[in-house]
Chimera marker file (.cmm) of the C-alpha trace (Angstrom):
<marker_set name="trace">
<marker id="1" x="86.692" y="92.695" z="-97.618" r="1" g="1" b="0" radius="0.5"/>
<marker id="2" x="87.753" y="89.936" z="-95.609" r="1" g="1" b="0" radius="0.5"/>
<marker id="3" x="90.609" y="87.418" z="-96.706" r="1" g="1" b="0" radius="0.5"/>
<marker id="4" x="91.365" y="84.083" z="-95.712" r="1" g="1" b="0" radius="0.5"/>
<marker id="5" x="94.267" y="83.310" z="-93.815" r="1" g="1" b="0" radius="0.5"/>
<marker id="6" x="94.110" y="79.361" z="-94.087" r="1" g="1" b="0" radius="0.5"/>
<marker id="7" x="92.691" y="76.736" z="-96.795" r="1" g="1" b="0" radius="0.5"/>
<marker id="8" x="89.291" y="76.714" z="-96.229" r="1" g="1" b="0" radius="0.5"/>
<marker id="9" x="86.839" y="74.505" z="-98.496" r="1" g="1" b="0" radius="0.5"/>
<marker id="10" x="83.240" y="75.261" z="-97.481" r="1" g="1" b="0" radius="0.5"/>
<marker id="11" x="80.223" y="73.436" z="-98.702" r="1" g="1" b="0" radius="0.5"/>
<marker id="12" x="77.469" y="75.363" z="-101.445" r="1" g="1" b="0" radius="0.5"/>
<marker id="13" x="74.549" y="74.011" z="-102.861" r="1" g="1" b="0" radius="0.5"/>
<marker id="14" x="76.205" y="70.387" z="-102.284" r="1" g="1" b="0" radius="0.5"/>
<marker id="15" x="79.424" y="71.090" z="-104.035" r="1" g="1" b="0" radius="0.5"/>
<marker id="16" x="82.493" y="71.794" z="-101.993" r="1" g="1" b="0" radius="0.5"/>
<marker id="17" x="84.218" y="74.751" z="-102.846" r="1" g="1" b="0" radius="0.5"/>
<marker id="18" x="88.022" y="75.403" z="-102.016" r="1" g="1" b="0" radius="0.5"/>
<marker id="19" x="89.542" y="78.990" z="-100.795" r="1" g="1" b="0" radius="0.5"/>
<marker id="20" x="93.142" y="79.399" z="-100.141" r="1" g="1" b="0" radius="0.5"/>
<marker id="21" x="95.071" y="81.660" z="-98.437" r="1" g="1" b="0" radius="0.5"/>
<marker id="22" x="94.780" y="85.318" z="-99.914" r="1" g="1" b="0" radius="0.5"/>
<marker id="23" x="91.214" y="84.656" z="-101.314" r="1" g="1" b="0" radius="0.5"/>
<marker id="24" x="88.514" y="87.055" z="-100.623" r="1" g="1" b="0" radius="0.5"/>
<marker id="25" x="85.804" y="85.488" z="-98.891" r="1" g="1" b="0" radius="0.5"/>
<marker id="26" x="82.479" y="85.869" z="-100.502" r="1" g="1" b="0" radius="0.5"/>
<marker id="27" x="79.331" y="87.005" z="-99.341" r="1" g="1" b="0" radius="0.5"/>
<marker id="28" x="77.297" y="83.537" z="-99.652" r="1" g="1" b="0" radius="0.5"/>
<marker id="29" x="80.290" y="82.736" z="-97.187" r="1" g="1" b="0" radius="0.5"/>
<marker id="30" x="79.803" y="85.419" z="-94.390" r="1" g="1" b="0" radius="0.5"/>
<marker id="31" x="78.891" y="83.702" z="-91.587" r="1" g="1" b="0" radius="0.5"/>
<marker id="32" x="79.817" y="80.112" z="-92.222" r="1" g="1" b="0" radius="0.5"/>
<marker id="33" x="83.686" y="80.730" z="-91.428" r="1" g="1" b="0" radius="0.5"/>
<marker id="34" x="85.416" y="82.041" z="-88.077" r="1" g="1" b="0" radius="0.5"/>
<marker id="35" x="87.369" y="84.691" z="-87.408" r="1" g="1" b="0" radius="0.5"/>
<marker id="36" x="90.075" y="82.203" z="-86.722" r="1" g="1" b="0" radius="0.5"/>
<marker id="37" x="90.111" y="81.550" z="-90.961" r="1" g="1" b="0" radius="0.5"/>
<marker id="38" x="90.758" y="85.081" z="-91.834" r="1" g="1" b="0" radius="0.5"/>
<marker id="39" x="93.411" y="87.671" z="-91.699" r="1" g="1" b="0" radius="0.5"/>
<marker id="40" x="92.637" y="90.540" z="-89.226" r="1" g="1" b="0" radius="0.5"/>
<marker id="41" x="91.801" y="93.133" z="-90.710" r="1" g="1" b="0" radius="0.5"/>
<marker id="42" x="93.705" y="96.629" z="-89.731" r="1" g="1" b="0" radius="0.5"/>
<marker id="43" x="92.269" y="99.129" z="-87.301" r="1" g="1" b="0" radius="0.5"/>
<marker id="44" x="90.535" y="102.287" z="-88.900" r="1" g="1" b="0" radius="0.5"/>
<marker id="45" x="93.198" y="105.274" z="-88.318" r="1" g="1" b="0" radius="0.5"/>
<marker id="46" x="91.810" y="108.728" z="-87.802" r="1" g="1" b="0" radius="0.5"/>
<marker id="47" x="92.410" y="111.246" z="-90.360" r="1" g="1" b="0" radius="0.5"/>
<marker id="48" x="95.484" y="112.811" z="-88.575" r="1" g="1" b="0" radius="0.5"/>
<marker id="49" x="97.479" y="109.616" z="-88.984" r="1" g="1" b="0" radius="0.5"/>
<marker id="50" x="98.275" y="108.686" z="-85.531" r="1" g="1" b="0" radius="0.5"/>
<marker id="51" x="96.138" y="105.608" z="-85.534" r="1" g="1" b="0" radius="0.5"/>
<marker id="52" x="95.242" y="103.488" z="-83.021" r="1" g="1" b="0" radius="0.5"/>
<marker id="53" x="98.242" y="102.201" z="-81.117" r="1" g="1" b="0" radius="0.5"/>
<marker id="54" x="97.979" y="98.605" z="-79.994" r="1" g="1" b="0" radius="0.5"/>
<marker id="55" x="98.538" y="97.981" z="-75.691" r="1" g="1" b="0" radius="0.5"/>
<marker id="56" x="101.959" y="96.351" z="-76.525" r="1" g="1" b="0" radius="0.5"/>
<marker id="57" x="103.294" y="99.877" z="-77.926" r="1" g="1" b="0" radius="0.5"/>
<marker id="58" x="101.801" y="101.752" z="-75.189" r="1" g="1" b="0" radius="0.5"/>
<marker id="59" x="103.876" y="100.161" z="-72.168" r="1" g="1" b="0" radius="0.5"/>
<marker id="60" x="107.008" y="101.336" z="-71.419" r="1" g="1" b="0" radius="0.5"/>
<marker id="61" x="109.841" y="98.942" z="-71.600" r="1" g="1" b="0" radius="0.5"/>
<marker id="62" x="111.608" y="100.356" z="-68.810" r="1" g="1" b="0" radius="0.5"/>
<marker id="63" x="108.958" y="98.815" z="-66.769" r="1" g="1" b="0" radius="0.5"/>
<marker id="64" x="109.861" y="95.566" z="-67.903" r="1" g="1" b="0" radius="0.5"/>
<marker id="65" x="113.704" y="95.775" z="-67.055" r="1" g="1" b="0" radius="0.5"/>
<marker id="66" x="112.851" y="97.028" z="-63.312" r="1" g="1" b="0" radius="0.5"/>
<marker id="67" x="110.804" y="93.985" z="-62.733" r="1" g="1" b="0" radius="0.5"/>
<marker id="68" x="113.272" y="91.695" z="-63.837" r="1" g="1" b="0" radius="0.5"/>
<marker id="69" x="115.999" y="93.432" z="-61.518" r="1" g="1" b="0" radius="0.5"/>
<marker id="70" x="114.462" y="93.581" z="-58.350" r="1" g="1" b="0" radius="0.5"/>
<marker id="71" x="114.628" y="89.483" z="-58.717" r="1" g="1" b="0" radius="0.5"/>
<marker id="72" x="117.556" y="88.432" z="-56.963" r="1" g="1" b="0" radius="0.5"/>
<marker id="73" x="119.996" y="86.438" z="-59.626" r="1" g="1" b="0" radius="0.5"/>
<marker id="74" x="119.772" y="82.956" z="-58.722" r="1" g="1" b="0" radius="0.5"/>
<marker id="75" x="123.418" y="81.305" z="-58.060" r="1" g="1" b="0" radius="0.5"/>
<marker id="76" x="125.040" y="79.094" z="-60.558" r="1" g="1" b="0" radius="0.5"/>
<marker id="77" x="126.599" y="77.183" z="-57.731" r="1" g="1" b="0" radius="0.5"/>
<marker id="78" x="123.708" y="75.514" z="-57.027" r="1" g="1" b="0" radius="0.5"/>
<marker id="79" x="122.349" y="72.772" z="-59.553" r="1" g="1" b="0" radius="0.5"/>
<marker id="80" x="118.275" y="73.424" z="-59.774" r="1" g="1" b="0" radius="0.5"/>
<marker id="81" x="115.501" y="70.372" z="-59.202" r="1" g="1" b="0" radius="0.5"/>
<marker id="82" x="113.985" y="69.670" z="-61.733" r="1" g="1" b="0" radius="0.5"/>
<marker id="83" x="109.745" y="70.273" z="-61.808" r="1" g="1" b="0" radius="0.5"/>
<marker id="84" x="107.902" y="67.701" z="-60.425" r="1" g="1" b="0" radius="0.5"/>
<marker id="85" x="105.799" y="67.491" z="-63.265" r="1" g="1" b="0" radius="0.5"/>
<marker id="86" x="108.528" y="67.176" z="-66.259" r="1" g="1" b="0" radius="0.5"/>
<marker id="87" x="109.219" y="63.692" z="-66.909" r="1" g="1" b="0" radius="0.5"/>
<marker id="88" x="113.726" y="62.952" z="-66.550" r="1" g="1" b="0" radius="0.5"/>
<marker id="89" x="113.909" y="61.398" z="-70.312" r="1" g="1" b="0" radius="0.5"/>
<marker id="90" x="117.432" y="60.915" z="-69.497" r="1" g="1" b="0" radius="0.5"/>
<marker id="91" x="116.686" y="57.666" z="-67.176" r="1" g="1" b="0" radius="0.5"/>
<marker id="92" x="116.542" y="54.624" z="-68.477" r="1" g="1" b="0" radius="0.5"/>
<marker id="93" x="113.654" y="52.920" z="-69.353" r="1" g="1" b="0" radius="0.5"/>
<marker id="94" x="111.934" y="50.568" z="-67.003" r="1" g="1" b="0" radius="0.5"/>
<marker id="95" x="112.684" y="46.963" z="-67.270" r="1" g="1" b="0" radius="0.5"/>
<marker id="96" x="109.377" y="44.766" z="-67.950" r="1" g="1" b="0" radius="0.5"/>
<marker id="97" x="109.743" y="41.308" z="-66.911" r="1" g="1" b="0" radius="0.5"/>
<marker id="98" x="107.572" y="38.805" z="-69.002" r="1" g="1" b="0" radius="0.5"/>
<marker id="99" x="106.263" y="40.713" z="-72.118" r="1" g="1" b="0" radius="0.5"/>
<marker id="100" x="108.044" y="39.280" z="-75.266" r="1" g="1" b="0" radius="0.5"/>
<marker id="101" x="107.459" y="40.810" z="-78.755" r="1" g="1" b="0" radius="0.5"/>
<marker id="102" x="104.833" y="38.722" z="-81.089" r="1" g="1" b="0" radius="0.5"/>
<marker id="103" x="106.458" y="37.041" z="-83.820" r="1" g="1" b="0" radius="0.5"/>
<link id1="1" id2="2" r="1" g="1" b="0" radius="0.2"/>
<link id1="2" id2="3" r="1" g="1" b="0" radius="0.2"/>
<link id1="3" id2="4" r="1" g="1" b="0" radius="0.2"/>
<link id1="4" id2="5" r="1" g="1" b="0" radius="0.2"/>
<link id1="5" id2="6" r="1" g="1" b="0" radius="0.2"/>
<link id1="6" id2="7" r="1" g="1" b="0" radius="0.2"/>
<link id1="7" id2="8" r="1" g="1" b="0" radius="0.2"/>
<link id1="8" id2="9" r="1" g="1" b="0" radius="0.2"/>
<link id1="9" id2="10" r="1" g="1" b="0" radius="0.2"/>
<link id1="10" id2="11" r="1" g="1" b="0" radius="0.2"/>
<link id1="11" id2="12" r="1" g="1" b="0" radius="0.2"/>
<link id1="12" id2="13" r="1" g="1" b="0" radius="0.2"/>
<link id1="13" id2="14" r="1" g="1" b="0" radius="0.2"/>
<link id1="14" id2="15" r="1" g="1" b="0" radius="0.2"/>
<link id1="15" id2="16" r="1" g="1" b="0" radius="0.2"/>
<link id1="16" id2="17" r="1" g="1" b="0" radius="0.2"/>
<link id1="17" id2="18" r="1" g="1" b="0" radius="0.2"/>
<link id1="18" id2="19" r="1" g="1" b="0" radius="0.2"/>
<link id1="19" id2="20" r="1" g="1" b="0" radius="0.2"/>
<link id1="20" id2="21" r="1" g="1" b="0" radius="0.2"/>
<link id1="21" id2="22" r="1" g="1" b="0" radius="0.2"/>
<link id1="22" id2="23" r="1" g="1" b="0" radius="0.2"/>
<link id1="23" id2="24" r="1" g="1" b="0" radius="0.2"/>
<link id1="24" id2="25" r="1" g="1" b="0" radius="0.2"/>
<link id1="25" id2="26" r="1" g="1" b="0" radius="0.2"/>
<link id1="26" id2="27" r="1" g="1" b="0" radius="0.2"/>
<link id1="27" id2="28" r="1" g="1" b="0" radius="0.2"/>
<link id1="28" id2="29" r="1" g="1" b="0" radius="0.2"/>
<link id1="29" id2="30" r="1" g="1" b="0" radius="0.2"/>
<link id1="30" id2="31" r="1" g="1" b="0" radius="0.2"/>
<link id1="31" id2="32" r="1" g="1" b="0" radius="0.2"/>
<link id1="32" id2="33" r="1" g="1" b="0" radius="0.2"/>
<link id1="33" id2="34" r="1" g="1" b="0" radius="0.2"/>
<link id1="34" id2="35" r="1" g="1" b="0" radius="0.2"/>
<link id1="35" id2="36" r="1" g="1" b="0" radius="0.2"/>
<link id1="36" id2="37" r="1" g="1" b="0" radius="0.2"/>
<link id1="37" id2="38" r="1" g="1" b="0" radius="0.2"/>
<link id1="38" id2="39" r="1" g="1" b="0" radius="0.2"/>
<link id1="39" id2="40" r="1" g="1" b="0" radius="0.2"/>
<link id1="40" id2="41" r="1" g="1" b="0" radius="0.2"/>
<link id1="41" id2="42" r="1" g="1" b="0" radius="0.2"/>
<link id1="42" id2="43" r="1" g="1" b="0" radius="0.2"/>
<link id1="43" id2="44" r="1" g="1" b="0" radius="0.2"/>
<link id1="44" id2="45" r="1" g="1" b="0" radius="0.2"/>
<link id1="45" id2="46" r="1" g="1" b="0" radius="0.2"/>
<link id1="46" id2="47" r="1" g="1" b="0" radius="0.2"/>
<link id1="47" id2="48" r="1" g="1" b="0" radius="0.2"/>
<link id1="48" id2="49" r="1" g="1" b="0" radius="0.2"/>
<link id1="49" id2="50" r="1" g="1" b="0" radius="0.2"/>
<link id1="50" id2="51" r="1" g="1" b="0" radius="0.2"/>
<link id1="51" id2="52" r="1" g="1" b="0" radius="0.2"/>
<link id1="52" id2="53" r="1" g="1" b="0" radius="0.2"/>
<link id1="53" id2="54" r="1" g="1" b="0" radius="0.2"/>
<link id1="54" id2="55" r="1" g="1" b="0" radius="0.2"/>
<link id1="55" id2="56" r="1" g="1" b="0" radius="0.2"/>
<link id1="56" id2="57" r="1" g="1" b="0" radius="0.2"/>
<link id1="57" id2="58" r="1" g="1" b="0" radius="0.2"/>
<link id1="58" id2="59" r="1" g="1" b="0" radius="0.2"/>
<link id1="59" id2="60" r="1" g="1" b="0" radius="0.2"/>
<link id1="60" id2="61" r="1" g="1" b="0" radius="0.2"/>
<link id1="61" id2="62" r="1" g="1" b="0" radius="0.2"/>
<link id1="62" id2="63" r="1" g="1" b="0" radius="0.2"/>
<link id1="63" id2="64" r="1" g="1" b="0" radius="0.2"/>
<link id1="64" id2="65" r="1" g="1" b="0" radius="0.2"/>
<link id1="65" id2="66" r="1" g="1" b="0" radius="0.2"/>
<link id1="66" id2="67" r="1" g="1" b="0" radius="0.2"/>
<link id1="67" id2="68" r="1" g="1" b="0" radius="0.2"/>
<link id1="68" id2="69" r="1" g="1" b="0" radius="0.2"/>
<link id1="69" id2="70" r="1" g="1" b="0" radius="0.2"/>
<link id1="70" id2="71" r="1" g="1" b="0" radius="0.2"/>
<link id1="71" id2="72" r="1" g="1" b="0" radius="0.2"/>
<link id1="72" id2="73" r="1" g="1" b="0" radius="0.2"/>
<link id1="73" id2="74" r="1" g="1" b="0" radius="0.2"/>
<link id1="74" id2="75" r="1" g="1" b="0" radius="0.2"/>
<link id1="75" id2="76" r="1" g="1" b="0" radius="0.2"/>
<link id1="76" id2="77" r="1" g="1" b="0" radius="0.2"/>
<link id1="77" id2="78" r="1" g="1" b="0" radius="0.2"/>
<link id1="78" id2="79" r="1" g="1" b="0" radius="0.2"/>
<link id1="79" id2="80" r="1" g="1" b="0" radius="0.2"/>
<link id1="80" id2="81" r="1" g="1" b="0" radius="0.2"/>
<link id1="81" id2="82" r="1" g="1" b="0" radius="0.2"/>
<link id1="82" id2="83" r="1" g="1" b="0" radius="0.2"/>
<link id1="83" id2="84" r="1" g="1" b="0" radius="0.2"/>
<link id1="84" id2="85" r="1" g="1" b="0" radius="0.2"/>
<link id1="85" id2="86" r="1" g="1" b="0" radius="0.2"/>
<link id1="86" id2="87" r="1" g="1" b="0" radius="0.2"/>
<link id1="87" id2="88" r="1" g="1" b="0" radius="0.2"/>
<link id1="88" id2="89" r="1" g="1" b="0" radius="0.2"/>
<link id1="89" id2="90" r="1" g="1" b="0" radius="0.2"/>
<link id1="90" id2="91" r="1" g="1" b="0" radius="0.2"/>
<link id1="91" id2="92" r="1" g="1" b="0" radius="0.2"/>
<link id1="92" id2="93" r="1" g="1" b="0" radius="0.2"/>
<link id1="93" id2="94" r="1" g="1" b="0" radius="0.2"/>
<link id1="94" id2="95" r="1" g="1" b="0" radius="0.2"/>
<link id1="95" id2="96" r="1" g="1" b="0" radius="0.2"/>
<link id1="96" id2="97" r="1" g="1" b="0" radius="0.2"/>
<link id1="97" id2="98" r="1" g="1" b="0" radius="0.2"/>
<link id1="98" id2="99" r="1" g="1" b="0" radius="0.2"/>
<link id1="99" id2="100" r="1" g="1" b="0" radius="0.2"/>
<link id1="100" id2="101" r="1" g="1" b="0" radius="0.2"/>
<link id1="101" id2="102" r="1" g="1" b="0" radius="0.2"/>
<link id1="102" id2="103" r="1" g="1" b="0" radius="0.2"/>
</marker_set>
């Protein structure tokens, strides 16, 4: 049975019905609620208990380390230039002339 992951309010017979996280999804509400509002159900496991594994568990952590080791280390002496799309919030605000605050 599906369980809500967040607060949800649905209309039933012109009345609002509220559900809290952990409440079970009633039959009349199936199809009215998206998957993003429900707790994901665990995948079914085999009879021997092995079950299916996530893709993250299948990957070898040593592969991730070799990729990062091949990159050249950055020099600490050279200052890095800020990215062009990131604004500089440390700069003083521009001076606006002719605009006064209302009294």
